[in-house]
LUMVO-157738 format. One record per residue (C-alpha): x, y negated, z negated. Coordinates in steps of 0.2 Angstrom, whole numbers, plus 5000, padded with zeros to 4 digits. Last residue first. Layout:
<atoms>
<atom X="X" Y="Y" Z="Z"/>
...
</atoms>
This chain:
<atoms>
<atom X="5042" Y="4912" Z="5069"/>
<atom X="5054" Y="4927" Z="5073"/>
<atom X="5070" Y="4916" Z="5070"/>
<atom X="5064" Y="4914" Z="5053"/>
<atom X="5070" Y="4932" Z="5049"/>
<atom X="5088" Y="4926" Z="5049"/>
<atom X="5083" Y="4912" Z="5037"/>
<atom X="5075" Y="4925" Z="5026"/>
<atom X="5091" Y="4935" Z="5026"/>
<atom X="5101" Y="4920" Z="5021"/>
<atom X="5089" Y="4917" Z="5007"/>
<atom X="5092" Y="4935" Z="5001"/>
<atom X="5111" Y="4932" Z="5001"/>
<atom X="5109" Y="4916" Z="4991"/>
<atom X="5098" Y="4924" Z="4978"/>
<atom X="5109" Y="4939" Z="4976"/>
<atom X="5124" Y="4927" Z="4974"/>
<atom X="5115" Y="4916" Z="4962"/>
<atom X="5111" Y="4931" Z="4951"/>
<atom X="5129" Y="4937" Z="4952"/>
<atom X="5134" Y="4920" Z="4945"/>
<atom X="5122" Y="4922" Z="4931"/>
<atom X="5131" Y="4938" Z="4925"/>
<atom X="5122" Y="4954" Z="4926"/>
<atom X="5110" Y="4964" Z="4914"/>
<atom X="5094" Y="4963" Z="4923"/>
<atom X="5085" Y="4954" Z="4910"/>
<atom X="5100" Y="4943" Z="4904"/>
<atom X="5104" Y="4938" Z="4922"/>
<atom X="5086" Y="4933" Z="4925"/>
<atom X="5086" Y="4923" Z="4909"/>
<atom X="5101" Y="4914" Z="4914"/>
<atom X="5094" Y="4911" Z="4932"/>
<atom X="5079" Y="4902" Z="4924"/>
<atom X="5062" Y="4911" Z="4927"/>
<atom X="5049" Y="4904" Z="4939"/>
<atom X="5039" Y="4920" Z="4940"/>
<atom X="5037" Y="4919" Z="4959"/>
<atom X="5053" Y="4910" Z="4963"/>
<atom X="5066" Y="4916" Z="4951"/>
<atom X="5059" Y="4933" Z="4945"/>
<atom X="5053" Y="4939" Z="4962"/>
<atom X="5069" Y="4933" Z="4971"/>
<atom X="5080" Y="4941" Z="4958"/>
<atom X="5070" Y="4957" Z="4958"/>
<atom X="5070" Y="4958" Z="4977"/>
<atom X="5089" Y="4954" Z="4978"/>
<atom X="5092" Y="4969" Z="4966"/>
<atom X="5081" Y="4980" Z="4976"/>
<atom X="5090" Y="4976" Z="4992"/>
<atom X="5081" Y="4965" Z="5004"/>
<atom X="5077" Y="4969" Z="5022"/>
<atom X="5062" Y="4980" Z="5021"/>
<atom X="5050" Y="4974" Z="5008"/>
<atom X="5055" Y="4956" Z="5006"/>
<atom X="5058" Y="4954" Z="5024"/>
<atom X="5041" Y="4961" Z="5029"/>
<atom X="5033" Y="4950" Z="5016"/>
<atom X="5042" Y="4935" Z="5022"/>
<atom X="5037" Y="4939" Z="5040"/>
<atom X="5019" Y="4939" Z="5035"/>
<atom X="5020" Y="4924" Z="5024"/>
<atom X="5029" Y="4914" Z="5039"/>
<atom X="5015" Y="4920" Z="5051"/>
<atom X="5002" Y="4913" Z="5039"/>
<atom X="5012" Y="4897" Z="5037"/>
<atom X="5014" Y="4895" Z="5055"/>
<atom X="4995" Y="4897" Z="5058"/>
<atom X="4991" Y="4884" Z="5045"/>
<atom X="5004" Y="4872" Z="5051"/>
<atom X="4996" Y="4873" Z="5069"/>
<atom X="4979" Y="4869" Z="5061"/>
<atom X="4987" Y="4855" Z="5051"/>
<atom X="4996" Y="4846" Z="5066"/>
<atom X="5015" Y="4844" Z="5065"/>
<atom X="5025" Y="4840" Z="5050"/>
<atom X="5035" Y="4856" Z="5048"/>
<atom X="5044" Y="4862" Z="5032"/>
<atom X="5051" Y="4879" Z="5036"/>
<atom X="5068" Y="4874" Z="5029"/>
<atom X="5070" Y="4890" Z="5019"/>
<atom X="5072" Y="4881" Z="5002"/>
<atom X="5057" Y="4870" Z="5006"/>
<atom X="5046" Y="4885" Z="5010"/>
<atom X="5053" Y="4894" Z="4994"/>
<atom X="5049" Y="4878" Z="4984"/>
<atom X="5031" Y="4877" Z="4991"/>
<atom X="5028" Y="4894" Z="4985"/>
<atom X="5024" Y="4909" Z="4996"/>
<atom X="5011" Y="4921" Z="4989"/>
<atom X="5015" Y="4939" Z="4990"/>
<atom X="5003" Y="4951" Z="4997"/>
<atom X="5006" Y="4969" Z="4992"/>
<atom X="5007" Y="4983" Z="5005"/>
<atom X="5000" Y="5000" Z="5000"/>
</atoms>
């Protein structure tokens, strides 16, 4: 069963998907972006990257708390987040 993940404005901004064209065009692009993001989250990220993305952007946890929960250093959390965002940017080509 596929789960739907809501994409927050912070993630959209971070991934440079912000577009100021017509609203109907934006709605369609946002729906496509959500679909591609869900596919990328499920199929392209490692489990650790998924956990870091989920905790940071969907649960709004600070990096230090994520590091404590997972049992890694904060610098490693930043590395996982950075690599996941790079993957999202590569997937953005399909928009």
